[in-house]
N, C-alpha and C positions, 0 to 999 in steps of 0.2 A: 504491499499500500505505499509507506513514503517513498517507496523508487519511484512509485509512480507520480506520484505527486510532485517530488524535485523532478520528473522529467517534464511534466506537461509545464513545469514553471520554467526550464529551460529554454525548452524549446518556444514558449509563446517569448519567452524575451530576443531569439534567436531571431523568430519572427518580427518581431517590432521593431527589432534594430536594423534589420535588414529592406523594413520595407516603406524605410522615411521617414516613417512616423517619427515625429516629433512634439516631445513638451516644453519646448520653447519656441515662440514667435517668429526669431530670425537668431539663429545660432551664429552669424556675421556681424550680427551687433550685441553688443552687451548692454541688457535692462537696466535701465538710469530712470529710479523712481521718481529722483527731482526733477529733474526734466522735463518727464511726463507731466508731474504737477505742476510744475514753471508751465509749459507751453499752454494745459487746459485750465490754468487760471488765473494767470498772471502778464500775458503776454498782450494779452488785448489792449492792460493797459500800457504795461510799461514795454511794450514791443518785442520780440523775438530777441535781441540781443542784451537786453535789461536795459538800454538807453534811457526811455521814458518815452519813448516814442511810440508808441500802439495805435493802434487806429481809435482810444477812445482822447485820444490825449488835447481832443479838440473840444470835450465836455469838462473837462477835469480842472479843476484852474494851476494844480501844480502836482506833477507825477516824478518822482522821486526815478534820480538815473542810478539803478542798483551795482551798476559794476564799479560804482567808486563808495560803497559803502563801508570800509576798510580806509580807504585814502581819506577819507574826511573824519574816519577817528583815530588821527595819528598811526596809521597804520597798523591797525587793529580790528577785525573783522569783528564787529557788536553782538554775538552771539544772542546776548540774551535779550537785547533791546531790541534785534527783527523778529524773535520767538515772540515774544508781548505783543509786536504790532501784528504779525500774522496773525497769529490767537486769537488776537483781538475780545476775546471775554471779557477782560475786566478792564473797565475803563482808568485809563492812566489820563490825572491829567494835564502832568508833561509833555504830554504827546499831542495834544491840540486835538480840534475835531477831525473826523476820520472821513472819508470818503469811500475807504476802502472797504472791500464788504469781510466782516468777522468770519473767516474762516474755521476758528477752533468752534464752531457753532454750526459750519456747514458741516466739517467734515464727521460731526457727532451726530447731525440727522442724516448724510450719507449712511452711516455704521449701521445706524438703529435699520431701515428701512436694508440693507444689504445683509446685515445679520440677523433680523428678528426672529428666527427659528433656534436661530444658536445661541449659547452662552457666550459669551467675550466681555472682553474689557475696555470700552470705549475711549474711556481716556488713554489706554494706551495706543490707539489708534488713530484718534488726532494727532497724540505726541510724535507716531512713526512719521505720518505725512509730512507734519511742520519740519521735524530731523531732516529728513529726504531732499523737502525743499531745501531749508535753510545751506545742505552740505550742498547744494547745485547753485547758489548765491557766493557763496564761499569760492567755490573753481569759477564762477563767471568774472571774479572779483579782477579790475585792472592793475597791470605789474608796473 
């Protein structure tokens, strides 16, 4: 019985491996969750390259250039500040008014819809999405 199960598993693995079936969307391109978050949620305002020149720039008074966050902070990328601004669920008077969506709330709602039938940690999902975005923003900083 064990030999049959083991043989079946080996056969299935060989068939799947040789058939070209892939569980990754594209093996030639590394998955970049942060870029996906940016492209899906930020580029509309901040532009594809993060320079503040997205299609919505004419509707919003001031859209920051996200490629100079470190430069404008004495060469140090302001991780905590960026996290707080992206999350947006805590009102920070020092940040002034906000035109930007509150992504922490949006990510929570999306998680609730996606995982409604299973047990999950909502805050961990929100944190992971924001941190992947922050990682991408760090990588696009001007040198």
